[in-house]
N, C-alpha and C positions, 0 to 999 in steps of 0.2 A: 728524458723525453720518452713518452710511450711509443711502442712500436706502431708504425703507420699502418701495417697490415691488420693488426689486432683492432686498431680504432676503426678502420674501414668496416671490418667484420661486425663490430658492435654497432656501427651506425646503420648497417643493413638490417640487423635484427630489430632496432628500434623502428626503422621504417616499416618493416612488416608488422609490427605490433600497432603502429599508427594506423595502417590500413584497416585492421581489425576493429580498433576502437572507433574509427571514423564511420566505417559500415555500420557498427552497432548503434552509433549516434543517430545515423539516418533512419535505420529501422525503427529505433524507439520514437523518433519524431513522427514518423508516419503512423505508428500504432497509437501514439499519444493523441494525435488529432482525431482518429477514429473513436478512441475510448472517450475523449472529451466531449465529442458530439453526442454520444449516447448518454453520458452523465448529465450534460446540460439539458438535453431533451426531457430527462425524467425529473429534473429538479422542480420545475413549476408544479407538476402533478403531484409530486410527493409532498411539497410544501402545503398545498391546498387541502389535500385529503388528510394530512396529519393535523392541520389547523382545525379542521371540522370535527375530527374525532377527539382531539384535545378539548375543544370547546364543549362538546357534548358531555365529556366526562366531568367537566367542571361547571356545567350550566345549572345544576340542580333540578333538571327536568327528570320526569319518571321514566327514564330509559336505562335499561340494564343490559349488559352483555358480559359473558364470562372473561373476556380478554381485558375488560375495563376494571375488573375487580381489584381492589387494593388488597393484597395478601398480607396478613399479619403473621402467617406461619413462616418459620425460617429454617425449613428442612432441606429443600433442594433448590440449588442455583445452577445455572448453565452459563458459561463464558465462551463465546465464539471468538476466535482469533483469525484474522485475515492477513496473511502474509504472502510472499511470492514464492514461486517454484525455483527461481533462479536468483543468483546474486548479481554482482556488478551494477548495484543500483544505490551506491552511497549508503547513507544510514537509514534507509527506508525500512528494512526488516528489523534493524536493531532498536529503532524507536518504538515500534509496535511490541516487540518483545519486552522491552523495559516497562511499557504501560501495562502489559499483561501480567508481569511478575508482580508489580505493585498492587494492582487491582485483585489479583487472585489472593493475595495475602489478606486483603481487607474482607473479601467475600468468605474466606475460610474462617475468619474471626466471627462472622455473623451467621453463617449457615452451616448446618451439619454435614452437608454433602455438596461438593462443588464439582460439576462435570465440565470437562474441557474439550471443545470441539475446535480443531485447528485446521485451517485451509492453507496449504502451501508447504512445500518440503523444507524451506528455510525455517519457518516457524516451528515445524515438527522437530527438526534436528536441534535447533538452538534451545528450545524449551526442554527437550529431553535431556540435553546436557546439563541444564540447570535443575533437573529433578522433577519437572512437571511433564507427565506422560499424557498424551492425548486419549481420551475415552473414545473419540471418533475422529478420524482425519479424512481430508479431501485433497486430492492432487490434481484433479481434472480441470480446475478453474484456471483460466489463462487471462490474456488481456481483454477478452471479449466474453465475459460471463453472460449466460443466457437466462432469461426469466424461468423457463422450463426446467433448468437445472436447479435453480434456487428454490422453486416452489415446493418440491417434495420435502426439503429441509424445514421450510417455514411450516408446512402442514403438520409434519411430525412434532414440531415444538409447540404448535398451537394445541394439538390433541393432548400433549403431556400437561400443558397449562390448565386446560379445561378439566382434565381428569384429576387435578390436584397433584400430579407427580412433579410439577415444576412451579416454583414460586416466583422466580425471578430469571430474566434473561438479559444478558449484557453482551455487547459486541465491541471488541478492540480492533480498530482498523485505522487507516489514515484518511481523514476527512479531506475532500477536495473543496477548497474555498475558492482558489483562482489558480491561473497557470503559474503564478509566482508564489503562492501560499498554500501549503498543505500542512496538516497537523495531526499527529497521532493522538487519538482520543479513545475513550470508553463510553459508550452510549447504552442507555437502558431502553430495551424495546418492549419488554413485558414486565409488569402490566402496562398496557397502552396509556392508561391514565397518567402514568409517570413520564411519558415521552417528553423530552425537553431538548434544547439545543438550538444552535444558530439556524438550523433548517426550518424551524417552525415559524411561519410568518404569523404576524398579528400579535405576538406576545402572549398568546393563550388567553385572550379576553373571555369573560364569563357572562356578559350581558346580551349575548345573542339570542334572539327568539327563533325557535324552529317549529316549522309545521311539517308533519309527516303524511305522506300519501303513498301507498294506501295505509300503512301502519308503521309505527316506529320499530317494531320488532322485525318486520320484513326487510326494512331498509338497513338496519343495523347488522342484520345477519349477512348482508353483502358488503357493506362499507367497512366494518370493523376488521374482518379477516383480510380484505383487500389491502387496507391500510397497513397491516402488519407485514404482509408479503412484499409490498412495494418499499417499505422502510428497509426491510432486510436486503432486498435486491439492490436498493440505492447504495447501501453500504458496500456491497460487492463492486458496484460500478465505481464508486469513489476510490476504493482500494486499487482497482485496475489502473485507473488514469493516473493516480498518484505514483504507482510503481513505475510507469512509463516516463513520467516527468523526471523522477529521481534517477532513472537509468540514462535518460537523455542528457541531464546535467552532469552525471558522473562521467559519461563517455566523452562529452565535450571537453570537460576538464582534463581527462586523460590525453586526449588528442592534442590539446594545447601544450600540455607538459611534454609530450613526445616531440612537438615541433621545436620547443625550446632546447630540449636535449640534443635533437639532430643538429641544430645550429651550433651549439657548444662543441659537439663532437666534430663537426665539419671544421670548425675553427682550429681545434687542437690537432686534427688530422693534417690540415694544410701546413701548420707550423711544423709538424713532425716530418712531413714529406719534403718540405723546403729545407729543413735541417739535414735530411738524409741526402738530398740532391746536392746541397752545399758540400757535404763530406765527401761525396763521390767525385765532385769536381776538384776538390783539394787533393784527392788521392791522385787523380790523372795529372794535375799540374806537378805534383811531387815526382811522379814517374817520369815526366818529360824532363824536369830539371835533372833527375838522376842520370838520364840518357846523355844529357850535355856534357856531364863531367867525366 
């Protein structure tokens, strides 16, 4: 039988750990609600503007924009990877890393040069361990990414694409589908004519007639870049809310496991304590009997 004192000490340690996991679960729940509200609020706008741009690209109208051009060159590609700065979130970071490794291999076979932009300390460390070094890294994004922080990155990538220094842009992240479903995916953001995915409403219909006022060029000059910025920002929002959901679920599971462990330790401790008390009583009775003789 294990020592009762050692069991009690271990039970106290598990209780302390449970307090930590429970606190982290509550914090992740609060952050998840705020992040989900932001992601949901941006979904409808993102869907609609993406649908418009996709339809324009496939409508056959006499409209052109550099971001809609289908590049035939295979010189430069960029892959953005969105992970978290912290762990303790289950398989969230690992799923994105696996998608990144597989997709990076495919891009390396098709393009002469593949640039890797990684957001999140976990992604930087894990991919570096696997031999993929970031050409540029970001560690300042947290559970509430701001549009003003994403916009400079988007503008730089647009400038590279328009100048012919970039032929394709992909983003590896965890797409937020619902509070119970998130999936690690890789999505192509440039050229915008190739934008696809579950977020695009209307299925990319091509029979829509458009009337432009004052002109197609002036409207596209605003709509197309805005569409790209919003799509990239939505990827950051999805990644943020998915991370908080993963951490909330992981910490809830850890708390439940701690509760079960505490119950088992308490039962074992009570048995050990009972055995110890019984032994002490038997020693007292033995001593009393010895004094009688």
